[in-house]
HTML snippet that shows the backbone in 3Dmol.js (N, CA, C, O; Angstrom):
<script src="https://3Dmol.org/build/3Dmol-min.js"></script>
<div id="view" style="width:600px;height:400px;position:relative"></div>
<script>
const pdb = `
ATOM      1  N   MET A   1     -65.722 -40.062  33.925  1.00  0.00           N
ATOM      2  CA  MET A   1     -65.881 -39.681  32.487  1.00  0.00           C
ATOM      3  C   MET A   1     -66.618 -40.799  31.833  1.00  0.00           C
ATOM      4  O   MET A   1     -66.264 -41.976  31.910  1.00  0.00           O
ATOM      5  N   PHE A   2     -67.804 -40.310  31.098  1.00  0.00           N
ATOM      6  CA  PHE A   2     -68.591 -41.281  30.213  1.00  0.00           C
ATOM      7  C   PHE A   2     -68.286 -40.915  28.911  1.00  0.00           C
ATOM      8  O   PHE A   2     -68.007 -39.738  28.682  1.00  0.00           O
ATOM      9  N   ASN A   3     -68.298 -41.915  27.833  1.00  0.00           N
ATOM     10  CA  ASN A   3     -68.073 -41.582  26.610  1.00  0.00           C
ATOM     11  C   ASN A   3     -69.447 -41.840  25.963  1.00  0.00           C
ATOM     12  O   ASN A   3     -70.301 -42.710  26.134  1.00  0.00           O
ATOM     13  N   GLN A   4     -69.331 -40.596  25.032  1.00  0.00           N
ATOM     14  CA  GLN A   4     -71.002 -40.525  24.218  1.00  0.00           C
ATOM     15  C   GLN A   4     -70.917 -41.634  23.237  1.00  0.00           C
ATOM     16  O   GLN A   4     -69.903 -41.894  22.590  1.00  0.00           O
ATOM     17  N   LEU A   5     -72.150 -42.332  23.159  1.00  0.00           N
ATOM     18  CA  LEU A   5     -72.713 -43.334  22.191  1.00  0.00           C
ATOM     19  C   LEU A   5     -73.365 -42.431  21.204  1.00  0.00           C
ATOM     20  O   LEU A   5     -74.354 -41.774  21.530  1.00  0.00           O
ATOM     21  N   ALA A   6     -72.765 -42.364  19.810  1.00  0.00           N
ATOM     22  CA  ALA A   6     -73.589 -41.726  18.711  1.00  0.00           C
ATOM     23  C   ALA A   6     -74.103 -42.726  17.773  1.00  0.00           C
ATOM     24  O   ALA A   6     -73.307 -43.477  17.209  1.00  0.00           O
ATOM     25  N   LEU A   7     -75.281 -42.800  17.568  1.00  0.00           N
ATOM     26  CA  LEU A   7     -75.891 -43.540  16.446  1.00  0.00           C
ATOM     27  C   LEU A   7     -76.052 -42.951  15.214  1.00  0.00           C
ATOM     28  O   LEU A   7     -76.454 -41.790  15.140  1.00  0.00           O
ATOM     29  N   LEU A   8     -75.741 -43.723  14.052  1.00  0.00           N
ATOM     30  CA  LEU A   8     -75.688 -43.145  12.843  1.00  0.00           C
ATOM     31  C   LEU A   8     -77.084 -42.921  12.359  1.00  0.00           C
ATOM     32  O   LEU A   8     -77.901 -43.723  12.811  1.00  0.00           O
ATOM     33  N   PRO A   9     -77.477 -42.142  11.659  1.00  0.00           N
ATOM     34  CA  PRO A   9     -78.568 -41.805  11.309  1.00  0.00           C
ATOM     35  C   PRO A   9     -79.048 -42.934  10.179  1.00  0.00           C
ATOM     36  O   PRO A   9     -78.345 -43.219   9.210  1.00  0.00           O
ATOM     37  N   GLY A  10     -80.427 -43.572  10.463  1.00  0.00           N
ATOM     38  CA  GLY A  10     -80.979 -44.339   9.814  1.00  0.00           C
ATOM     39  C   GLY A  10     -80.413 -45.928  10.023  1.00  0.00           C
ATOM     40  O   GLY A  10     -80.796 -46.910   9.388  1.00  0.00           O
ATOM     41  N   ALA A  11     -79.471 -45.898  11.014  1.00  0.00           N
ATOM     42  CA  ALA A  11     -79.004 -47.355  11.422  1.00  0.00           C
ATOM     43  C   ALA A  11     -80.045 -48.157  12.246  1.00  0.00           C
ATOM     44  O   ALA A  11     -79.970 -49.386  12.251  1.00  0.00           O
ATOM     45  N   ILE A  12     -80.968 -47.544  12.909  1.00  0.00           N
ATOM     46  CA  ILE A  12     -81.919 -48.521  13.354  1.00  0.00           C
ATOM     47  C   ILE A  12     -82.851 -49.267  12.209  1.00  0.00           C
ATOM     48  O   ILE A  12     -83.064 -50.477  12.287  1.00  0.00           O
ATOM     49  N   SER A  13     -83.411 -48.422  11.097  1.00  0.00           N
ATOM     50  CA  SER A  13     -83.879 -49.094  10.115  1.00  0.00           C
ATOM     51  C   SER A  13     -83.169 -50.308   9.540  1.00  0.00           C
ATOM     52  O   SER A  13     -83.628 -51.422   9.290  1.00  0.00           O
ATOM     53  N   GLU A  14     -81.851 -49.795   9.377  1.00  0.00           N
ATOM     54  CA  GLU A  14     -80.861 -50.852   8.575  1.00  0.00           C
ATOM     55  C   GLU A  14     -80.817 -52.248   9.368  1.00  0.00           C
ATOM     56  O   GLU A  14     -80.932 -53.370   8.874  1.00  0.00           O
ATOM     57  N   ILE A  15     -80.615 -51.896  10.773  1.00  0.00           N
ATOM     58  CA  ILE A  15     -80.410 -52.977  11.617  1.00  0.00           C
ATOM     59  C   ILE A  15     -81.757 -54.041  11.620  1.00  0.00           C
ATOM     60  O   ILE A  15     -81.672 -55.267  11.560  1.00  0.00           O
ATOM     61  N   PHE A  16     -82.843 -53.356  11.693  1.00  0.00           N
ATOM     62  CA  PHE A  16     -84.353 -54.138  11.546  1.00  0.00           C
ATOM     63  C   PHE A  16     -84.434 -54.870  10.207  1.00  0.00           C
ATOM     64  O   PHE A  16     -84.979 -55.974  10.236  1.00  0.00           O
ATOM     65  N   ALA A  17     -83.951 -54.399   8.982  1.00  0.00           N
ATOM     66  CA  ALA A  17     -83.963 -54.644   7.603  1.00  0.00           C
ATOM     67  C   ALA A  17     -83.166 -55.874   7.579  1.00  0.00           C
ATOM     68  O   ALA A  17     -83.637 -56.880   7.049  1.00  0.00           O
ATOM     69  N   THR A  18     -81.838 -55.880   8.180  1.00  0.00           N
ATOM     70  CA  THR A  18     -80.903 -56.772   7.939  1.00  0.00           C
ATOM     71  C   THR A  18     -81.413 -57.971   8.849  1.00  0.00           C
ATOM     72  O   THR A  18     -81.414 -59.118   8.400  1.00  0.00           O
ATOM     73  N   ALA A  19     -81.781 -57.725   9.946  1.00  0.00           N
ATOM     74  CA  ALA A  19     -82.159 -58.755  11.125  1.00  0.00           C
ATOM     75  C   ALA A  19     -83.372 -59.605  10.593  1.00  0.00           C
ATOM     76  O   ALA A  19     -83.514 -60.825  10.676  1.00  0.00           O
ATOM     77  N   THR A  20     -84.211 -58.679  10.028  1.00  0.00           N
ATOM     78  CA  THR A  20     -85.794 -59.649   9.787  1.00  0.00           C
ATOM     79  C   THR A  20     -85.267 -60.418   8.336  1.00  0.00           C
ATOM     80  O   THR A  20     -85.753 -61.516   8.066  1.00  0.00           O
ATOM     81  N   GLU A  21     -84.314 -59.832   7.471  1.00  0.00           N
ATOM     82  CA  GLU A  21     -84.076 -60.976   6.370  1.00  0.00           C
ATOM     83  C   GLU A  21     -83.099 -61.828   6.757  1.00  0.00           C
ATOM     84  O   GLU A  21     -83.232 -62.884   6.139  1.00  0.00           O
ATOM     85  N   THR A  22     -82.143 -61.850   7.526  1.00  0.00           N
ATOM     86  CA  THR A  22     -81.187 -63.061   7.953  1.00  0.00           C
ATOM     87  C   THR A  22     -81.712 -63.627   8.900  1.00  0.00           C
ATOM     88  O   THR A  22     -81.453 -64.818   9.068  1.00  0.00           O
ATOM     89  N   GLY A  23     -82.500 -63.025   9.694  1.00  0.00           N
ATOM     90  CA  GLY A  23     -82.985 -64.010  11.186  1.00  0.00           C
ATOM     91  C   GLY A  23     -81.935 -63.874  12.310  1.00  0.00           C
ATOM     92  O   GLY A  23     -82.080 -64.396  13.416  1.00  0.00           O
ATOM     93  N   ILE A  24     -80.792 -63.082  11.921  1.00  0.00           N
ATOM     94  CA  ILE A  24     -79.680 -63.007  12.943  1.00  0.00           C
ATOM     95  C   ILE A  24     -79.358 -61.513  13.313  1.00  0.00           C
ATOM     96  O   ILE A  24     -79.259 -60.639  12.452  1.00  0.00           O
ATOM     97  N   LEU A  25     -79.204 -61.288  14.648  1.00  0.00           N
ATOM     98  CA  LEU A  25     -78.605 -60.014  15.204  1.00  0.00           C
ATOM     99  C   LEU A  25     -77.222 -60.162  15.437  1.00  0.00           C
ATOM    100  O   LEU A  25     -76.823 -61.046  16.196  1.00  0.00           O
ATOM    101  N   THR A  26     -76.362 -59.305  14.801  1.00  0.00           N
ATOM    102  CA  THR A  26     -74.961 -59.534  15.329  1.00  0.00           C
ATOM    103  C   THR A  26     -74.541 -58.727  16.314  1.00  0.00           C
ATOM    104  O   THR A  26     -75.229 -57.755  16.627  1.00  0.00           O
ATOM    105  N   LEU A  27     -73.449 -58.982  16.897  1.00  0.00           N
ATOM    106  CA  LEU A  27     -72.576 -58.192  18.020  1.00  0.00           C
ATOM    107  C   LEU A  27     -72.870 -56.817  17.784  1.00  0.00           C
ATOM    108  O   LEU A  27     -73.468 -56.161  18.636  1.00  0.00           O
ATOM    109  N   SER A  28     -72.426 -56.227  16.485  1.00  0.00           N
ATOM    110  CA  SER A  28     -72.342 -55.210  16.180  1.00  0.00           C
ATOM    111  C   SER A  28     -74.046 -54.418  16.271  1.00  0.00           C
ATOM    112  O   SER A  28     -74.345 -53.380  16.861  1.00  0.00           O
ATOM    113  N   ASP A  29     -74.707 -55.099  15.677  1.00  0.00           N
ATOM    114  CA  ASP A  29     -76.147 -54.501  15.609  1.00  0.00           C
ATOM    115  C   ASP A  29     -76.662 -54.411  17.115  1.00  0.00           C
ATOM    116  O   ASP A  29     -77.401 -53.464  17.384  1.00  0.00           O
ATOM    117  N   ARG A  30     -76.422 -55.072  17.844  1.00  0.00           N
ATOM    118  CA  ARG A  30     -76.590 -55.119  19.488  1.00  0.00           C
ATOM    119  C   ARG A  30     -76.098 -53.925  20.184  1.00  0.00           C
ATOM    120  O   ARG A  30     -76.769 -53.333  21.029  1.00  0.00           O
ATOM    121  N   TYR A  31     -74.818 -53.549  19.787  1.00  0.00           N
ATOM    122  CA  TYR A  31     -74.095 -52.491  19.996  1.00  0.00           C
ATOM    123  C   TYR A  31     -74.973 -51.274  19.616  1.00  0.00           C
ATOM    124  O   TYR A  31     -75.247 -50.332  20.358  1.00  0.00           O
ATOM    125  N   GLY A  32     -75.381 -51.462  18.284  1.00  0.00           N
ATOM    126  CA  GLY A  32     -76.034 -50.291  17.693  1.00  0.00           C
ATOM    127  C   GLY A  32     -77.386 -49.988  18.728  1.00  0.00           C
ATOM    128  O   GLY A  32     -77.545 -48.934  19.344  1.00  0.00           O
ATOM    129  N   LEU A  33     -78.356 -51.221  18.767  1.00  0.00           N
ATOM    130  CA  LEU A  33     -79.411 -50.864  19.658  1.00  0.00           C
ATOM    131  C   LEU A  33     -79.052 -50.478  21.045  1.00  0.00           C
ATOM    132  O   LEU A  33     -79.783 -49.687  21.641  1.00  0.00           O
ATOM    133  N   MET A  34     -77.918 -51.000  21.650  1.00  0.00           N
ATOM    134  CA  MET A  34     -77.666 -50.331  22.897  1.00  0.00           C
ATOM    135  C   MET A  34     -77.609 -48.545  22.918  1.00  0.00           C
ATOM    136  O   MET A  34     -78.131 -47.799  23.747  1.00  0.00           O
ATOM    137  N   ALA A  35     -76.964 -48.260  21.966  1.00  0.00           N
ATOM    138  CA  ALA A  35     -76.464 -46.994  21.801  1.00  0.00           C
ATOM    139  C   ALA A  35     -78.023 -46.119  21.892  1.00  0.00           C
ATOM    140  O   ALA A  35     -78.239 -45.152  22.622  1.00  0.00           O
ATOM    141  N   ALA A  36     -79.001 -46.761  20.940  1.00  0.00           N
ATOM    142  CA  ALA A  36     -80.213 -46.356  20.628  1.00  0.00           C
ATOM    143  C   ALA A  36     -81.101 -46.112  21.568  1.00  0.00           C
ATOM    144  O   ALA A  36     -81.923 -45.196  21.574  1.00  0.00           O
ATOM    145  N   THR A  37     -80.860 -47.332  22.756  1.00  0.00           N
ATOM    146  CA  THR A  37     -81.625 -47.299  23.762  1.00  0.00           C
ATOM    147  C   THR A  37     -81.312 -46.239  25.139  1.00  0.00           C
ATOM    148  O   THR A  37     -81.986 -45.868  26.101  1.00  0.00           O
ATOM    149  N   LEU A  38     -79.869 -45.979  24.638  1.00  0.00           N
ATOM    150  CA  LEU A  38     -79.447 -45.001  25.695  1.00  0.00           C
ATOM    151  C   LEU A  38     -79.681 -43.493  25.168  1.00  0.00           C
ATOM    152  O   LEU A  38     -79.494 -42.552  25.940  1.00  0.00           O
ATOM    153  N   ASN A  39     -80.002 -43.332  24.130  1.00  0.00           N
ATOM    154  CA  ASN A  39     -80.285 -42.055  23.429  1.00  0.00           C
ATOM    155  C   ASN A  39     -81.616 -41.440  23.807  1.00  0.00           C
ATOM    156  O   ASN A  39     -82.686 -41.971  23.511  1.00  0.00           O
ATOM    157  N   GLU A  40     -81.512 -40.322  24.461  1.00  0.00           N
ATOM    158  CA  GLU A  40     -82.809 -39.809  25.164  1.00  0.00           C
ATOM    159  C   GLU A  40     -83.631 -39.128  24.146  1.00  0.00           C
ATOM    160  O   GLU A  40     -84.697 -38.602  24.465  1.00  0.00           O
ATOM    161  N   ASN A  41     -83.133 -39.108  22.785  1.00  0.00           N
ATOM    162  CA  ASN A  41     -83.684 -38.056  21.659  1.00  0.00           C
ATOM    163  C   ASN A  41     -84.256 -38.993  20.513  1.00  0.00           C
ATOM    164  O   ASN A  41     -84.561 -38.687  19.360  1.00  0.00           O
ATOM    165  N   LEU A  42     -84.316 -40.238  21.164  1.00  0.00           N
ATOM    166  CA  LEU A  42     -84.812 -41.287  20.037  1.00  0.00           C
ATOM    167  C   LEU A  42     -86.085 -41.110  19.765  1.00  0.00           C
ATOM    168  O   LEU A  42     -86.896 -40.958  20.678  1.00  0.00           O
ATOM    169  N   GLU A  43     -86.459 -41.105  18.424  1.00  0.00           N
ATOM    170  CA  GLU A  43     -87.721 -40.888  17.746  1.00  0.00           C
ATOM    171  C   GLU A  43     -88.717 -41.666  18.285  1.00  0.00           C
ATOM    172  O   GLU A  43     -88.336 -42.825  18.447  1.00  0.00           O
ATOM    173  N   GLU A  44     -89.859 -41.459  18.625  1.00  0.00           N
ATOM    174  CA  GLU A  44     -90.982 -42.407  18.815  1.00  0.00           C
ATOM    175  C   GLU A  44     -91.032 -43.554  17.884  1.00  0.00           C
ATOM    176  O   GLU A  44     -91.159 -44.640  18.451  1.00  0.00           O
ATOM    177  N   GLU A  45     -90.963 -43.580  16.580  1.00  0.00           N
ATOM    178  CA  GLU A  45     -90.904 -44.738  15.616  1.00  0.00           C
ATOM    179  C   GLU A  45     -89.779 -45.435  15.705  1.00  0.00           C
ATOM    180  O   GLU A  45     -89.926 -46.657  15.721  1.00  0.00           O
ATOM    181  N   GLU A  46     -88.727 -45.030  15.767  1.00  0.00           N
ATOM    182  CA  GLU A  46     -87.417 -45.800  15.855  1.00  0.00           C
ATOM    183  C   GLU A  46     -87.480 -46.555  17.246  1.00  0.00           C
ATOM    184  O   GLU A  46     -87.063 -47.714  17.265  1.00  0.00           O
ATOM    185  N   ARG A  47     -87.977 -45.978  18.434  1.00  0.00           N
ATOM    186  CA  ARG A  47     -88.249 -46.710  19.668  1.00  0.00           C
ATOM    187  C   ARG A  47     -89.210 -47.790  19.472  1.00  0.00           C
ATOM    188  O   ARG A  47     -89.175 -48.757  20.231  1.00  0.00           O
ATOM    189  N   ARG A  48     -90.169 -47.713  18.412  1.00  0.00           N
ATOM    190  CA  ARG A  48     -91.069 -48.907  18.424  1.00  0.00           C
ATOM    191  C   ARG A  48     -90.378 -49.814  17.540  1.00  0.00           C
ATOM    192  O   ARG A  48     -90.748 -50.981  17.672  1.00  0.00           O
ATOM    193  N   VAL A  49     -89.419 -49.601  16.618  1.00  0.00           N
ATOM    194  CA  VAL A  49     -88.426 -50.591  15.555  1.00  0.00           C
ATOM    195  C   VAL A  49     -87.721 -51.258  16.914  1.00  0.00           C
ATOM    196  O   VAL A  49     -87.798 -52.463  17.154  1.00  0.00           O
ATOM    197  N   VAL A  50     -87.189 -50.531  17.565  1.00  0.00           N
ATOM    198  CA  VAL A  50     -86.241 -51.429  18.580  1.00  0.00           C
ATOM    199  C   VAL A  50     -87.242 -52.228  19.500  1.00  0.00           C
ATOM    200  O   VAL A  50     -86.869 -53.401  19.529  1.00  0.00           O
ATOM    201  N   ASN A  51     -88.290 -52.049  20.207  1.00  0.00           N
ATOM    202  CA  ASN A  51     -89.146 -52.605  20.492  1.00  0.00           C
ATOM    203  C   ASN A  51     -89.469 -53.975  19.863  1.00  0.00           C
ATOM    204  O   ASN A  51     -89.458 -55.005  20.536  1.00  0.00           O
ATOM    205  N   ARG A  52     -89.784 -53.947  18.417  1.00  0.00           N
ATOM    206  CA  ARG A  52     -90.297 -54.860  17.558  1.00  0.00           C
ATOM    207  C   ARG A  52     -89.275 -55.954  17.537  1.00  0.00           C
ATOM    208  O   ARG A  52     -89.599 -57.126  17.726  1.00  0.00           O
ATOM    209  N   LEU A  53     -87.898 -55.533  17.283  1.00  0.00           N
ATOM    210  CA  LEU A  53     -86.734 -56.191  17.352  1.00  0.00           C
ATOM    211  C   LEU A  53     -86.678 -56.962  18.677  1.00  0.00           C
ATOM    212  O   LEU A  53     -86.342 -58.144  18.595  1.00  0.00           O
ATOM    213  N   LEU A  54     -86.962 -56.453  19.898  1.00  0.00           N
ATOM    214  CA  LEU A  54     -86.365 -57.296  20.983  1.00  0.00           C
ATOM    215  C   LEU A  54     -88.067 -58.339  21.269  1.00  0.00           C
ATOM    216  O   LEU A  54     -88.087 -59.241  22.107  1.00  0.00           O
ATOM    217  N   GLN A  55     -88.830 -58.121  20.753  1.00  0.00           N
ATOM    218  CA  GLN A  55     -90.229 -59.065  20.711  1.00  0.00           C
ATOM    219  C   GLN A  55     -89.651 -60.136  19.795  1.00  0.00           C
ATOM    220  O   GLN A  55     -89.480 -61.281  20.214  1.00  0.00           O
ATOM    221  N   SER A  56     -89.343 -59.772  18.523  1.00  0.00           N
ATOM    222  CA  SER A  56     -88.936 -60.936  17.535  1.00  0.00           C
ATOM    223  C   SER A  56     -87.854 -61.717  18.420  1.00  0.00           C
ATOM    224  O   SER A  56     -87.988 -62.923  18.626  1.00  0.00           O
ATOM    225  N   ILE A  57     -86.912 -61.080  18.870  1.00  0.00           N
ATOM    226  CA  ILE A  57     -85.991 -62.033  19.683  1.00  0.00           C
ATOM    227  C   ILE A  57     -86.299 -62.798  20.595  1.00  0.00           C
ATOM    228  O   ILE A  57     -85.655 -63.836  20.748  1.00  0.00           O
ATOM    229  N   LYS A  58     -87.540 -62.419  21.565  1.00  0.00           N
ATOM    230  CA  LYS A  58     -88.230 -62.944  22.554  1.00  0.00           C
ATOM    231  C   LYS A  58     -88.745 -64.253  22.147  1.00  0.00           C
ATOM    232  O   LYS A  58     -88.531 -65.325  22.713  1.00  0.00           O
ATOM    233  N   ARG A  59     -89.593 -63.998  20.884  1.00  0.00           N
ATOM    234  CA  ARG A  59     -90.153 -65.152  20.188  1.00  0.00           C
ATOM    235  C   ARG A  59     -89.663 -66.051  19.253  1.00  0.00           C
ATOM    236  O   ARG A  59     -90.382 -66.729  18.519  1.00  0.00           O
ATOM    237  N   GLY A  60     -88.399 -66.067  19.268  1.00  0.00           N
ATOM    238  CA  GLY A  60     -87.270 -66.730  18.655  1.00  0.00           C
ATOM    239  C   GLY A  60     -87.461 -66.514  16.940  1.00  0.00           C
ATOM    240  O   GLY A  60     -87.088 -67.404  16.176  1.00  0.00           O
ATOM    241  N   ARG A  61     -87.932 -65.543  16.549  1.00  0.00           N
ATOM    242  CA  ARG A  61     -87.736 -65.426  15.357  1.00  0.00           C
ATOM    243  C   ARG A  61     -86.749 -64.789  14.550  1.00  0.00           C
ATOM    244  O   ARG A  61     -86.694 -64.774  13.320  1.00  0.00           O
ATOM    245  N   ILE A  62     -85.654 -64.044  15.716  1.00  0.00           N
ATOM    246  CA  ILE A  62     -84.461 -63.366  15.248  1.00  0.00           C
ATOM    247  C   ILE A  62     -83.650 -64.279  16.225  1.00  0.00           C
ATOM    248  O   ILE A  62     -84.165 -64.586  17.299  1.00  0.00           O
ATOM    249  N   GLN A  63     -82.700 -64.617  15.974  1.00  0.00           N
ATOM    250  CA  GLN A  63     -81.278 -65.489  16.976  1.00  0.00           C
ATOM    251  C   GLN A  63     -80.489 -64.412  17.054  1.00  0.00           C
ATOM    252  O   GLN A  63     -80.462 -63.554  16.172  1.00  0.00           O
ATOM    253  N   LEU A  64     -79.741 -64.372  18.182  1.00  0.00           N
ATOM    254  CA  LEU A  64     -78.485 -63.749  18.513  1.00  0.00           C
ATOM    255  C   LEU A  64     -77.352 -64.330  18.025  1.00  0.00           C
ATOM    256  O   LEU A  64     -77.403 -65.557  18.113  1.00  0.00           O
ATOM    257  N   ALA A  65     -76.125 -63.811  17.438  1.00  0.00           N
ATOM    258  CA  ALA A  65     -75.178 -63.926  16.937  1.00  0.00           C
ATOM    259  C   ALA A  65     -74.532 -64.536  18.024  1.00  0.00           C
ATOM    260  O   ALA A  65     -74.932 -64.067  19.089  1.00  0.00           O
ATOM    261  N   THR A  66     -73.444 -65.651  18.179  1.00  0.00           N
ATOM    262  CA  THR A  66     -72.494 -65.638  19.354  1.00  0.00           C
ATOM    263  C   THR A  66     -71.451 -65.074  19.542  1.00  0.00           C
ATOM    264  O   THR A  66     -70.963 -64.902  20.658  1.00  0.00           O
ATOM    265  N   ALA A  67     -70.806 -64.588  18.156  1.00  0.00           N
ATOM    266  CA  ALA A  67     -69.359 -64.330  18.020  1.00  0.00           C
ATOM    267  C   ALA A  67     -69.320 -63.002  17.038  1.00  0.00           C
ATOM    268  O   ALA A  67     -68.241 -62.507  16.712  1.00  0.00           O
TER     269      ALA A  67
END
`;
const viewer = $3Dmol.createViewer("view");
viewer.addModel(pdb, "pdb");
viewer.setStyle({}, {cartoon: {color: "spectrum"}});
viewer.zoomTo();
viewer.render();
</script>
């Protein structure tokens, strides 16, 4: 039995705005992104925002919070 992951409307935009402002992606943000990537009905624009966040992490512009 699998639990359903539900993403709140506008959550990806909020995660993106907060992460770009602070330069940090929190653990709860990461869980939100995980829920987004598992969502088969994710809009194309939201998928692009998730990809931009991942690229920013890869390039070191956004750091992952450790706790």
